[in-house]
C-alpha atoms as an extended CHARMM CRD file, in Angstrom:
* protein
*
       141  EXT
         1         1  UNK       CA             12.2020000000       10.8710000000       15.6370000000  PROA      1               0.0000000000
         2         2  UNK       CA             14.0680000000        9.7290000000       12.5350000000  PROA      2               0.0000000000
         3         3  UNK       CA             14.1460000000       12.4220000000        9.8020000000  PROA      3               0.0000000000
         4         4  UNK       CA             13.3080000000       11.2850000000        6.2150000000  PROA      4               0.0000000000
         5         5  UNK       CA             15.7540000000       12.5950000000        3.6390000000  PROA      5               0.0000000000
         6         6  UNK       CA             13.2360000000       14.8570000000        2.0380000000  PROA      6               0.0000000000
         7         7  UNK       CA             13.0490000000       16.8730000000        5.3520000000  PROA      7               0.0000000000
         8         8  UNK       CA              9.8090000000       15.3460000000        6.6450000000  PROA      8               0.0000000000
         9         9  UNK       CA              9.8510000000       13.6720000000       10.0590000000  PROA      9               0.0000000000
        10        10  UNK       CA              8.3460000000       10.0490000000       10.3400000000  PROA      10              0.0000000000
        11        11  UNK       CA              7.0500000000        8.7210000000       13.4640000000  PROA      11              0.0000000000
        12        12  UNK       CA              7.4430000000        4.9000000000       13.7530000000  PROA      12              0.0000000000
        13        13  UNK       CA              5.1650000000        2.9340000000       16.0290000000  PROA      13              0.0000000000
        14        14  UNK       CA              6.9260000000        0.9710000000       18.7510000000  PROA      14              0.0000000000
        15        15  UNK       CA              3.9180000000       -1.1770000000       19.8150000000  PROA      15              0.0000000000
        16        16  UNK       CA              4.4990000000       -4.0050000000       17.5310000000  PROA      16              0.0000000000
        17        17  UNK       CA              7.3720000000       -6.4800000000       18.2370000000  PROA      17              0.0000000000
        18        18  UNK       CA              7.4160000000       -7.7850000000       14.5690000000  PROA      18              0.0000000000
        19        19  UNK       CA              7.3270000000       -5.2540000000       11.6750000000  PROA      19              0.0000000000
        20        20  UNK       CA              4.2000000000       -5.2350000000        9.4330000000  PROA      20              0.0000000000
        21        21  UNK       CA              4.9960000000       -6.4090000000        5.9610000000  PROA      21              0.0000000000
        22        22  UNK       CA              3.5110000000       -4.4060000000        3.2660000000  PROA      22              0.0000000000
        23        23  UNK       CA              3.5100000000       -4.9910000000       -0.5880000000  PROA      23              0.0000000000
        24        24  UNK       CA              3.9990000000       -1.8370000000       -2.7640000000  PROA      24              0.0000000000
        25        25  UNK       CA              2.1570000000       -2.0910000000       -6.0530000000  PROA      25              0.0000000000
        26        26  UNK       CA              2.9430000000        1.0430000000       -8.2580000000  PROA      26              0.0000000000
        27        27  UNK       CA              4.0350000000        1.2660000000      -11.8600000000  PROA      27              0.0000000000
        28        28  UNK       CA              5.6980000000        4.5190000000      -11.4850000000  PROA      28              0.0000000000
        29        29  UNK       CA              9.2700000000        3.7790000000      -10.2940000000  PROA      29              0.0000000000
        30        30  UNK       CA              9.9490000000        7.0870000000       -8.6600000000  PROA      30              0.0000000000
        31        31  UNK       CA              6.6510000000        6.9220000000       -6.6130000000  PROA      31              0.0000000000
        32        32  UNK       CA              7.2990000000        3.3190000000       -5.6780000000  PROA      32              0.0000000000
        33        33  UNK       CA             10.8910000000        4.1100000000       -4.5790000000  PROA      33              0.0000000000
        34        34  UNK       CA              9.4550000000        7.1150000000       -2.3460000000  PROA      34              0.0000000000
        35        35  UNK       CA              6.7860000000        4.8650000000       -0.8710000000  PROA      35              0.0000000000
        36        36  UNK       CA              9.5310000000        2.3060000000       -0.0770000000  PROA      36              0.0000000000
        37        37  UNK       CA             11.6770000000        4.8660000000        1.7520000000  PROA      37              0.0000000000
        38        38  UNK       CA              8.6550000000        6.1030000000        3.7850000000  PROA      38              0.0000000000
        39        39  UNK       CA              7.6980000000        2.6480000000        4.8090000000  PROA      39              0.0000000000
        40        40  UNK       CA             11.2510000000        1.5580000000        5.8270000000  PROA      40              0.0000000000
        41        41  UNK       CA             11.7800000000        4.8060000000        7.7950000000  PROA      41              0.0000000000
        42        42  UNK       CA              8.3820000000        4.3840000000        9.5370000000  PROA      42              0.0000000000
        43        43  UNK       CA              9.5080000000        0.9380000000       10.8050000000  PROA      43              0.0000000000
        44        44  UNK       CA              7.5180000000       -1.2730000000        8.3200000000  PROA      44              0.0000000000
        45        45  UNK       CA              8.8660000000       -4.0770000000        6.2550000000  PROA      45              0.0000000000
        46        46  UNK       CA              8.4720000000       -3.9830000000        2.4980000000  PROA      46              0.0000000000
        47        47  UNK       CA              7.5980000000       -7.4870000000        1.2770000000  PROA      47              0.0000000000
        48        48  UNK       CA              8.2950000000       -6.2230000000       -2.3600000000  PROA      48              0.0000000000
        49        49  UNK       CA              7.5660000000       -3.7080000000       -4.8980000000  PROA      49              0.0000000000
        50        50  UNK       CA              5.6140000000       -4.6740000000       -7.9890000000  PROA      50              0.0000000000
        51        51  UNK       CA              4.8730000000       -2.5720000000      -11.1810000000  PROA      51              0.0000000000
        52        52  UNK       CA              1.9460000000       -4.9170000000      -12.3620000000  PROA      52              0.0000000000
        53        53  UNK       CA             -0.8240000000       -7.0440000000      -11.2740000000  PROA      53              0.0000000000
        54        54  UNK       CA              0.8990000000      -10.4710000000      -12.1860000000  PROA      54              0.0000000000
        55        55  UNK       CA              4.2120000000       -9.3110000000      -10.4910000000  PROA      55              0.0000000000
        56        56  UNK       CA              2.2310000000       -8.4000000000       -7.3530000000  PROA      56              0.0000000000
        57        57  UNK       CA              0.4050000000      -11.7110000000       -7.2790000000  PROA      57              0.0000000000
        58        58  UNK       CA              3.7600000000      -13.5980000000       -7.5340000000  PROA      58              0.0000000000
        59        59  UNK       CA              5.3650000000      -11.5400000000       -4.7530000000  PROA      59              0.0000000000
        60        60  UNK       CA              2.2330000000      -11.9320000000       -2.4710000000  PROA      60              0.0000000000
        61        61  UNK       CA              2.3950000000      -15.7850000000       -2.9690000000  PROA      61              0.0000000000
        62        62  UNK       CA              6.0750000000      -15.8450000000       -1.9930000000  PROA      62              0.0000000000
        63        63  UNK       CA              6.1090000000      -13.2640000000        0.8140000000  PROA      63              0.0000000000
        64        64  UNK       CA              2.4210000000      -13.2390000000        2.2080000000  PROA      64              0.0000000000
        65        65  UNK       CA              2.4220000000       -9.6210000000        3.2010000000  PROA      65              0.0000000000
        66        66  UNK       CA             -0.0120000000       -8.2420000000        5.8540000000  PROA      66              0.0000000000
        67        67  UNK       CA             -1.4410000000       -5.6310000000        3.3870000000  PROA      67              0.0000000000
        68        68  UNK       CA             -0.6230000000       -3.9650000000        0.1240000000  PROA      68              0.0000000000
        69        69  UNK       CA             -0.4410000000       -0.4570000000       -1.0430000000  PROA      69              0.0000000000
        70        70  UNK       CA             -1.9380000000       -0.5730000000       -4.4780000000  PROA      70              0.0000000000
        71        71  UNK       CA             -2.2740000000        2.1250000000       -7.2940000000  PROA      71              0.0000000000
        72        72  UNK       CA             -5.6760000000        1.9810000000       -8.8890000000  PROA      72              0.0000000000
        73        73  UNK       CA             -4.2990000000        2.6560000000      -12.3170000000  PROA      73              0.0000000000
        74        74  UNK       CA             -1.8560000000       -0.0070000000      -13.4280000000  PROA      74              0.0000000000
        75        75  UNK       CA             -0.3810000000       -0.7310000000      -16.8190000000  PROA      75              0.0000000000
        76        76  UNK       CA             -1.0950000000       -4.3120000000      -17.9590000000  PROA      76              0.0000000000
        77        77  UNK       CA             -3.8850000000       -6.6670000000      -18.1420000000  PROA      77              0.0000000000
        78        78  UNK       CA             -4.9980000000       -6.1410000000      -14.5360000000  PROA      78              0.0000000000
        79        79  UNK       CA             -5.8780000000       -2.8500000000      -12.9450000000  PROA      79              0.0000000000
        80        80  UNK       CA             -5.4820000000       -1.9370000000       -9.2620000000  PROA      80              0.0000000000
        81        81  UNK       CA             -9.0160000000       -2.6900000000       -8.2720000000  PROA      81              0.0000000000
        82        82  UNK       CA             -8.9910000000       -6.1120000000       -9.8470000000  PROA      82              0.0000000000
        83        83  UNK       CA             -5.7000000000       -6.7680000000       -8.3330000000  PROA      83              0.0000000000
        84        84  UNK       CA             -6.9440000000       -5.8270000000       -4.8120000000  PROA      84              0.0000000000
        85        85  UNK       CA             -9.7540000000       -8.2310000000       -5.2160000000  PROA      85              0.0000000000
        86        86  UNK       CA             -7.5080000000      -11.0530000000       -6.1650000000  PROA      86              0.0000000000
        87        87  UNK       CA             -5.0130000000      -10.3730000000       -3.2430000000  PROA      87              0.0000000000
        88        88  UNK       CA             -7.7700000000      -10.4690000000       -0.8250000000  PROA      88              0.0000000000
        89        89  UNK       CA             -9.4510000000      -13.6060000000       -2.2410000000  PROA      89              0.0000000000
        90        90  UNK       CA             -6.2410000000      -15.6670000000       -2.8310000000  PROA      90              0.0000000000
        91        91  UNK       CA             -4.1010000000      -14.5760000000       -0.0540000000  PROA      91              0.0000000000
        92        92  UNK       CA             -6.2290000000      -12.6940000000        2.3970000000  PROA      92              0.0000000000
        93        93  UNK       CA             -4.0690000000       -9.6340000000        1.8310000000  PROA      93              0.0000000000
        94        94  UNK       CA             -6.1900000000       -6.4160000000        2.1680000000  PROA      94              0.0000000000
        95        95  UNK       CA             -5.3160000000       -3.2240000000        0.3330000000  PROA      95              0.0000000000
        96        96  UNK       CA             -5.0840000000        0.5480000000        0.7580000000  PROA      96              0.0000000000
        97        97  UNK       CA             -5.6130000000        2.1900000000       -2.5280000000  PROA      97              0.0000000000
        98        98  UNK       CA             -3.3220000000        4.9120000000       -4.0350000000  PROA      98              0.0000000000
        99        99  UNK       CA             -4.7370000000        7.1150000000       -6.7080000000  PROA      99              0.0000000000
       100       100  UNK       CA             -4.3610000000       10.4860000000       -8.5180000000  PROA      100             0.0000000000
       101       101  UNK       CA             -8.0850000000       10.0450000000       -9.4550000000  PROA      101             0.0000000000
       102       102  UNK       CA            -10.7050000000       11.2360000000       -7.1720000000  PROA      102             0.0000000000
       103       103  UNK       CA            -13.8980000000       10.7710000000       -9.2530000000  PROA      103             0.0000000000
       104       104  UNK       CA            -16.9470000000        9.2130000000       -7.8310000000  PROA      104             0.0000000000
       105       105  UNK       CA            -17.0740000000        6.3820000000      -10.4840000000  PROA      105             0.0000000000
       106       106  UNK       CA            -13.6080000000        5.2460000000       -9.6390000000  PROA      106             0.0000000000
       107       107  UNK       CA            -14.2540000000        5.3830000000       -6.0040000000  PROA      107             0.0000000000
       108       108  UNK       CA            -17.5570000000        3.4360000000       -6.3270000000  PROA      108             0.0000000000
       109       109  UNK       CA            -15.9050000000        0.7900000000       -8.3400000000  PROA      109             0.0000000000
       110       110  UNK       CA            -13.1060000000        0.5830000000       -5.8370000000  PROA      110             0.0000000000
       111       111  UNK       CA            -15.3940000000       -0.3740000000       -3.2160000000  PROA      111             0.0000000000
       112       112  UNK       CA            -15.8700000000       -3.9830000000       -4.5880000000  PROA      112             0.0000000000
       113       113  UNK       CA            -12.2760000000       -4.5840000000       -3.3450000000  PROA      113             0.0000000000
       114       114  UNK       CA            -13.4260000000       -3.7780000000        0.2460000000  PROA      114             0.0000000000
       115       115  UNK       CA            -10.1760000000       -1.4750000000        0.6980000000  PROA      115             0.0000000000
       116       116  UNK       CA             -8.8180000000       -0.4720000000        4.0500000000  PROA      116             0.0000000000
       117       117  UNK       CA             -8.4830000000        3.1400000000        2.8860000000  PROA      117             0.0000000000
       118       118  UNK       CA             -7.5180000000        5.5300000000        0.1030000000  PROA      118             0.0000000000
       119       119  UNK       CA             -4.5270000000        7.6620000000       -0.3010000000  PROA      119             0.0000000000
       120       120  UNK       CA             -4.8370000000       10.4020000000       -2.9110000000  PROA      120             0.0000000000
       121       121  UNK       CA             -1.7380000000       11.4160000000       -4.8350000000  PROA      121             0.0000000000
       122       122  UNK       CA              0.3910000000       13.3770000000       -4.1000000000  PROA      122             0.0000000000
       123       123  UNK       CA              0.7310000000       12.4410000000       -0.3640000000  PROA      123             0.0000000000
       124       124  UNK       CA              3.0500000000       13.1380000000        2.5290000000  PROA      124             0.0000000000
       125       125  UNK       CA              4.9390000000       10.5410000000        4.4660000000  PROA      125             0.0000000000
       126       126  UNK       CA              2.6730000000       11.1410000000        7.5520000000  PROA      126             0.0000000000
       127       127  UNK       CA             -0.4580000000       10.4110000000        5.3190000000  PROA      127             0.0000000000
       128       128  UNK       CA              1.0170000000        7.1310000000        4.2320000000  PROA      128             0.0000000000
       129       129  UNK       CA              1.8540000000        6.1810000000        8.0130000000  PROA      129             0.0000000000
       130       130  UNK       CA             -1.4530000000        7.2300000000        9.4140000000  PROA      130             0.0000000000
       131       131  UNK       CA             -3.3990000000        5.3430000000        6.7090000000  PROA      131             0.0000000000
       132       132  UNK       CA             -1.3110000000        2.1570000000        7.4380000000  PROA      132             0.0000000000
       133       133  UNK       CA             -2.0920000000        2.6340000000       11.3100000000  PROA      133             0.0000000000
       134       134  UNK       CA             -5.6970000000        3.0820000000       10.6560000000  PROA      134             0.0000000000
       135       135  UNK       CA             -5.9010000000       -0.0440000000        8.4140000000  PROA      135             0.0000000000
       136       136  UNK       CA             -3.9660000000       -1.9230000000       11.1650000000  PROA      136             0.0000000000
       137       137  UNK       CA             -6.5810000000       -0.7730000000       13.6980000000  PROA      137             0.0000000000
       138       138  UNK       CA             -9.2840000000       -1.9790000000       11.6120000000  PROA      138             0.0000000000
       139       139  UNK       CA             -7.4950000000       -5.3410000000       11.1400000000  PROA      139             0.0000000000
       140       140  UNK       CA             -7.0930000000       -5.5110000000       14.9670000000  PROA      140             0.0000000000
       141       141  UNK       CA             -3.2010000000       -5.4760000000       14.8680000000  PROA      141             0.0000000000
């Protein structure tokens, strides 16, 4: 198993011949970089890293990712929930939400985007990998 530079071991799935393409939407650069590293070490392909909704929509149009990891709280005119709805409607890109928020109101509001899952910050590399694998199972991939 490859060892991530932070000491965690990441288990990559070998059942897919083509790597799954994932868009990262996170406005905190350090967290986005960490997620990108985890995904690459887990055998996933990063379709791009966006810090805002408009940037994410542009990357989705250009790269057509399989799914997106979307922070619920984004700076700018579009929050993560609205962005996830637009990604699904325009590009058929489902989302897994990332959030430091765990309140019921945010969780209920997020359901309109029909997310494939939620990852509560802070998270471990194995939690990211497992959330993506569960989401791929829901998508039949």
